[in-house]
N, C-alpha and C positions, 0 to 999 in steps of 0.2 A: 375132522376132529376125531381123535381117539378118545376112548373112555378115560384114559390117564390124563390126557390134555384137558378134558372137561372137568375131571375131578380137581386138577391143579388150579384151573380158573375159578371154580366154585370156592375152593379153600382160600385162594388169594383174595377173592371178593369179601368173604366172611372176615378175614383178618383185617382188611382195609376198613371195613365197616366198624369193627371193634376198636381199631386204633383211632378212628375219627369220631366215634360215638354217634354215627349217623346211619340209620337203617336204610337210607336211600342207596347205600353202596352194597347192600346185601344182594345175593343173586335174585334176579327177578324172573328170568325165563331162559330156556335153552331153545334156540331155533334151528331148524334144519330145512334145507331145500328138499322137496319131496323126492327128487332124484337121488340125493345122498341117502335119505332115510331108507329107501327101498333097498339099497345096496348094503345097509348096515345089518349085520347078523344080530338077532335078538339075544344071543348068548354073549355077544360082545358089549352090548349096551342094554342091560335089563331095565325095563320101565314097568310101571304099574298104572293101569287105568283105574283111578280112584272112583270116579263117577262121571256121568255125562257133563255135569256142571263144573266139576273140579278138573277134569281132564287127565291126560297122561302126565305122570310125574317120574322124575329121577331124583333121588335123594331129597324129595319134597319140593323140587323145583319143577314148574310146569314145562313140558316139552311141546313146542308148537311146530307143526309141519305144514308146509305149503310150497307150491311152485313159485310163489312170490317172495319167499324168505331166503335169507342167506344163512349159512352155517355159522352160528356164533352164540356166545353166552352174554346176556345182557344183565346189567345190574338194574335195580328197581327204578332208578332215575332215568337211565337210558331207555327202558321199556315203556315208560309213561303209563304204567298201570297194566301193561301186558303181563300176564302170568299170575295176576291176582285171581283168587285169594292166595295170599302168600302163606307158606308154611315154614316152620323152622327147618334149617338145613340139617339133613340127616347125616350121620357119619358114613365114611366110606365103608363099603362091604369088604 
């Protein structure tokens, strides 16, 4: 997934949530397989580690990295609480 593809998915989820009036459709988490993450240049996908408890974030959405994860963007319903605490989606840079 490229940064533009992720941004497009985040924006589409936010639009869908607004149209349906249901926060469950808002972005919940961005997941990466650790092999993909290692190959991703930090300049191409800027993230911020907010704190140990809140974790790594991109546009306010938690980024989860593990060898057991797939590369994808989950809405809050799909994630089942993964990515909480949820923050407001930040605008594109």
